[in-house]
C-alpha positions as CSV (number, residue, x, y, z in Angstrom):
1,X,-32.8,31.1,-45.2
2,X,-33.9,30.9,-41.7
3,X,-37.2,29.0,-40.5
4,X,-37.8,32.4,-38.6
5,X,-37.0,34.3,-41.7
6,X,-39.5,32.4,-43.5
7,X,-42.2,32.5,-41.4
8,X,-41.9,36.5,-40.6
9,X,-42.4,36.6,-44.6
10,X,-45.3,34.2,-44.8
11,X,-47.3,35.6,-42.2
12,X,-47.0,39.3,-43.0
13,X,-47.0,38.6,-46.7
14,X,-48.1,35.6,-48.6
15,X,-51.0,34.9,-46.0
16,X,-52.7,37.5,-48.0
17,X,-53.3,35.0,-51.1
18,X,-52.7,37.9,-53.3
19,X,-52.8,35.8,-56.2
20,X,-54.7,33.2,-57.9
21,X,-51.9,30.5,-57.2
22,X,-52.4,31.0,-53.6
23,X,-49.0,31.7,-53.0
24,X,-49.2,31.5,-49.1
25,X,-48.8,27.6,-49.9
26,X,-44.8,26.6,-50.2
27,X,-45.9,22.9,-51.3
28,X,-48.9,21.8,-52.7
29,X,-50.5,18.6,-54.4
30,X,-54.3,18.2,-55.3
31,X,-56.4,16.4,-57.4
32,X,-59.4,17.6,-59.6
33,X,-62.5,15.7,-61.1
34,X,-65.4,16.6,-62.8
35,X,-67.2,13.1,-63.2
36,X,-68.6,12.7,-66.7
37,X,-72.3,12.5,-65.4
38,X,-74.8,13.5,-68.2
39,X,-72.0,15.2,-70.4
40,X,-70.0,13.5,-72.7
41,X,-66.5,14.6,-71.5
42,X,-64.7,13.8,-68.0
43,X,-62.3,16.7,-67.1
44,X,-59.5,15.8,-64.2
45,X,-56.4,17.6,-63.3
46,X,-53.5,16.7,-61.0
47,X,-51.4,19.7,-59.5
48,X,-48.2,20.5,-57.9
49,X,-46.7,23.5,-56.9
50,X,-43.2,24.9,-55.2
51,X,-42.7,28.3,-53.7
52,X,-39.5,29.4,-52.0
53,X,-39.0,32.9,-50.6
54,X,-35.8,34.9,-50.4
55,X,-35.2,37.6,-48.2
56,X,-33.7,41.0,-49.6
57,X,-31.6,43.5,-48.5
58,X,-34.3,46.2,-48.2
59,X,-36.3,45.7,-44.8
60,X,-39.7,44.0,-45.4
61,X,-38.7,43.2,-49.0
62,X,-38.9,39.8,-50.6
63,X,-38.7,37.9,-53.9
64,X,-40.5,34.6,-54.4
65,X,-39.5,31.8,-56.6
66,X,-41.6,28.9,-57.2
67,X,-43.1,26.3,-59.9
68,X,-46.6,25.3,-60.8
69,X,-47.5,22.5,-62.7
70,X,-50.6,20.7,-64.0
71,X,-51.5,17.9,-66.1
72,X,-55.1,17.9,-67.5
73,X,-56.8,15.1,-69.2
74,X,-60.0,15.2,-71.3
75,X,-62.0,11.9,-71.6
76,X,-64.5,12.0,-74.7
77,X,-67.2,9.3,-74.5
78,X,-68.1,10.1,-78.3
79,X,-66.8,9.8,-81.3
80,X,-66.5,13.5,-82.9
81,X,-65.4,14.9,-86.5
82,X,-62.3,15.3,-85.3
83,X,-59.6,13.6,-83.7
84,X,-60.0,13.6,-80.2
85,X,-56.7,12.2,-79.2
86,X,-55.1,15.6,-79.4
87,X,-57.7,16.8,-76.7
88,X,-56.5,14.2,-74.4
89,X,-53.5,15.3,-72.5
90,X,-52.4,18.7,-71.6
91,X,-49.4,20.4,-69.7
92,X,-49.4,23.4,-67.7
93,X,-46.3,24.7,-65.9
94,X,-45.8,28.1,-64.6
95,X,-42.6,29.8,-63.4
96,X,-43.6,31.9,-60.5
97,X,-41.8,35.3,-59.7
98,X,-42.9,37.6,-56.9
99,X,-42.0,40.5,-55.0
100,X,-43.1,42.2,-52.2
101,X,-42.0,45.3,-50.7
102,X,-44.0,47.5,-47.6
103,X,-45.2,51.2,-48.4
104,X,-46.8,54.0,-46.7
105,X,-49.4,53.8,-44.4
106,X,-49.5,50.1,-43.6
107,X,-49.7,49.4,-47.1
108,X,-47.7,46.8,-49.1
109,X,-47.1,46.1,-52.7
110,X,-47.1,42.5,-54.2
111,X,-46.3,42.2,-57.9
112,X,-45.9,38.7,-59.6
113,X,-44.9,37.5,-63.0
114,X,-45.5,34.3,-64.4
115,X,-44.1,33.0,-67.5
116,X,-45.2,29.7,-69.0
117,X,-46.8,27.4,-71.4
118,X,-49.8,25.7,-71.9
119,X,-49.8,22.8,-74.4
120,X,-51.2,19.7,-75.4
121,X,-47.7,18.3,-76.2
122,X,-44.9,17.3,-74.1
123,X,-41.6,19.8,-73.5
124,X,-39.9,18.2,-75.7
125,X,-41.9,19.4,-78.6
126,X,-42.8,23.1,-77.4
127,X,-42.9,26.0,-79.8
128,X,-43.7,29.9,-79.0
129,X,-47.6,29.4,-79.7
130,X,-47.0,27.2,-76.3
131,X,-45.7,30.2,-74.4
132,X,-47.7,32.0,-72.1
133,X,-47.9,35.2,-69.8
134,X,-49.9,35.9,-66.3
135,X,-49.4,38.7,-63.9
136,X,-50.9,40.4,-60.8
137,X,-50.4,44.1,-59.1
138,X,-51.7,43.9,-55.8
139,X,-51.7,46.7,-52.9
140,X,-52.2,45.1,-49.6
141,X,-53.7,46.3,-46.2
142,X,-53.5,43.8,-43.4
143,X,-54.8,44.5,-40.2
144,X,-55.0,40.9,-39.0
145,X,-52.2,40.9,-36.6
146,X,-53.4,44.1,-34.6
147,X,-54.0,43.1,-31.0
148,X,-56.2,46.6,-30.9
149,X,-58.8,45.5,-33.3
150,X,-61.7,43.7,-32.3
151,X,-62.5,42.4,-35.7
152,X,-59.2,42.0,-37.8
153,X,-59.6,42.6,-41.0
154,X,-57.3,42.7,-44.4
155,X,-57.9,44.6,-47.8
156,X,-56.5,43.9,-51.3
157,X,-56.9,46.0,-54.3
158,X,-55.4,45.1,-57.8
159,X,-55.4,43.4,-61.4
160,X,-54.4,40.4,-62.5
161,X,-54.1,38.9,-66.2
162,X,-53.7,35.2,-66.6
163,X,-53.3,33.5,-70.0
164,X,-53.9,29.9,-69.1
165,X,-56.9,29.6,-66.3
166,X,-59.6,29.8,-68.2
167,X,-60.3,33.7,-68.4
168,X,-57.5,34.8,-70.3
169,X,-58.4,38.7,-70.0
170,X,-57.6,41.2,-67.2
171,X,-59.8,41.2,-64.3
172,X,-59.9,43.1,-61.4
173,X,-58.8,41.1,-58.0
174,X,-60.8,42.5,-54.9
175,X,-60.4,41.1,-51.8
176,X,-61.7,42.0,-48.4
177,X,-61.3,39.7,-45.3
178,X,-63.0,40.2,-41.8
179,X,-62.8,37.8,-38.9
180,X,-66.6,39.2,-36.9
181,X,-66.6,36.4,-34.7
182,X,-64.2,34.0,-32.8
183,X,-65.7,31.0,-35.0
184,X,-66.7,33.3,-37.9
185,X,-64.7,34.9,-41.1
186,X,-65.7,36.0,-44.5
187,X,-63.9,37.1,-47.5
188,X,-65.9,38.9,-50.2
189,X,-64.3,39.8,-53.6
190,X,-63.2,38.5,-57.1
191,X,-62.1,35.7,-58.1
192,X,-62.8,34.2,-55.0
193,X,-65.5,34.9,-52.0
194,X,-66.2,32.7,-49.0
195,X,-67.8,32.3,-45.6
196,X,-65.5,30.3,-43.2
197,X,-66.8,28.5,-39.9
198,X,-63.5,27.7,-37.6
199,X,-65.2,24.9,-35.9
200,X,-61.6,24.5,-33.9
201,X,-58.0,24.4,-34.1
202,X,-57.8,21.6,-36.7
203,X,-61.6,21.5,-38.2
204,X,-62.9,24.2,-40.7
205,X,-65.5,24.5,-42.9
206,X,-66.0,27.0,-46.1
207,X,-68.7,27.7,-48.0
208,X,-67.4,29.2,-51.2
209,X,-67.8,30.7,-54.9
210,X,-64.7,31.2,-57.6
211,X,-63.3,31.1,-60.7
212,X,-61.6,28.4,-62.7
213,X,-60.5,27.2,-66.0
214,X,-57.5,26.6,-68.1
215,X,-56.4,27.8,-71.9
216,X,-54.0,25.7,-73.6
217,X,-52.6,25.5,-77.2
218,X,-53.2,22.6,-79.6
219,X,-50.3,22.3,-81.3
220,X,-50.6,21.4,-85.0
221,X,-54.1,22.3,-84.4
222,X,-57.1,20.2,-84.7
223,X,-59.4,20.3,-87.8
224,X,-63.3,20.5,-87.8
225,X,-65.4,19.2,-90.2
226,X,-62.6,19.0,-92.5
227,X,-63.0,22.8,-92.8
228,X,-62.2,25.1,-90.0
229,X,-59.0,24.8,-87.6
230,X,-59.1,25.1,-83.6
231,X,-55.6,26.3,-82.5
232,X,-56.7,26.4,-78.5
233,X,-58.7,25.4,-76.0
234,X,-60.5,27.1,-73.4
235,X,-62.3,25.9,-70.4
236,X,-63.7,28.3,-67.8
237,X,-65.7,27.6,-64.8
238,X,-67.8,29.2,-61.8
239,X,-68.5,27.3,-59.0
240,X,-69.7,27.0,-55.5
241,X,-69.7,24.6,-52.9
242,X,-68.2,23.5,-49.8
243,X,-64.5,22.9,-48.6
244,X,-63.9,20.8,-45.5
245,X,-60.0,21.4,-43.8
246,X,-58.3,19.4,-41.4
247,X,-55.1,20.6,-40.2
248,X,-53.0,18.1,-39.6
249,X,-50.4,20.0,-37.7
250,X,-49.3,23.9,-37.4
251,X,-48.4,24.0,-41.1
252,X,-50.0,20.8,-43.0
253,X,-53.1,21.0,-44.1
254,X,-56.1,18.6,-45.7
255,X,-58.6,20.0,-48.0
256,X,-61.6,18.5,-49.5
257,X,-64.1,20.2,-51.7
258,X,-67.4,19.3,-53.2
259,X,-68.7,21.9,-55.7
260,X,-71.6,22.3,-58.1
261,X,-71.0,24.4,-61.3
262,X,-72.8,27.2,-61.8
263,X,-71.4,27.7,-65.3
264,X,-68.9,25.3,-67.1
265,X,-68.1,26.7,-70.8
266,X,-65.3,24.3,-73.1
267,X,-64.7,25.6,-76.6
268,X,-62.3,24.9,-79.1
269,X,-60.8,28.1,-80.9
270,X,-59.2,29.6,-83.8
271,X,-55.9,31.5,-84.0
272,X,-57.8,34.9,-83.4
273,X,-59.6,33.0,-80.4
274,X,-63.0,33.0,-81.7
275,X,-64.9,30.2,-80.9
276,X,-65.8,27.4,-83.6
277,X,-67.0,24.5,-81.6
278,X,-68.4,24.2,-78.2
279,X,-68.2,21.1,-76.6
280,X,-70.6,18.9,-74.2
281,X,-70.0,20.7,-71.2
282,X,-73.2,19.7,-68.7
283,X,-71.3,18.1,-65.9
284,X,-72.7,19.6,-62.6
285,X,-70.3,18.2,-60.1
286,X,-66.5,19.6,-59.0
287,X,-64.3,17.6,-56.6
288,X,-61.0,18.4,-55.3
289,X,-58.8,16.9,-52.6
290,X,-55.5,17.7,-51.9
291,X,-52.6,18.5,-49.3
292,X,-51.1,21.7,-48.6
293,X,-47.8,23.1,-46.7
294,X,-48.1,26.5,-45.5
295,X,-46.8,28.9,-43.1
């Protein structure tokens, strides 16, 4: 695909960030850590993703294929009544299949299906219980490129379901973006809200709040107190903080963020998804850094 086609595609569509996976990123690698602090658990995550857009015959329509992989580690500084080694290493892999097409009155449809797996074992030992399905359906109206509008804006309305991002139930997807000053813009919505200061073409600062987390299957189960058996783990967080972005070039960006966890919950769950044991999750600091290639 010619670079001009890719640029047109990304600018018109995926700059809207219509999904949790930030599909405006063609390539991204980042590292996240929740230091132990006063908690008994330290959480770390290495994530890498790759997306590739394909132009379809219908004008303005595109297919997107991508992979999103994460390795998550939990380090426990205690000796619980269960096998903590079963909770030390998790593998998550999603296949992104996206489709977008123009609609009437400057609206655009975005659909994404994400089959994948999320487990505490390696891919060689996968089972049907490891399989998860996620998806998004959104409608986008983007006026950020309209030169006749003094305060560019963008509206996204839809719904999102994710089987392995900490909130395994349908959520509304709402995003309203407006650049109200040459150096200021905001985005109000669910699952992300932010206020951004454009210090220069290279430096940006962002105050934000968002949802995060993961869900993973526990192969072979984990026996709790010799009676109950946990078959999955769920971590859900609500966080807020400051992000700094340095634009190395037009398409390459370094970012670093420090967050305070407004809410953090880590639970072992039974087969019916009921919580049977809450792990100590009093971590307060959330740190992430990474580099992305986007157009």
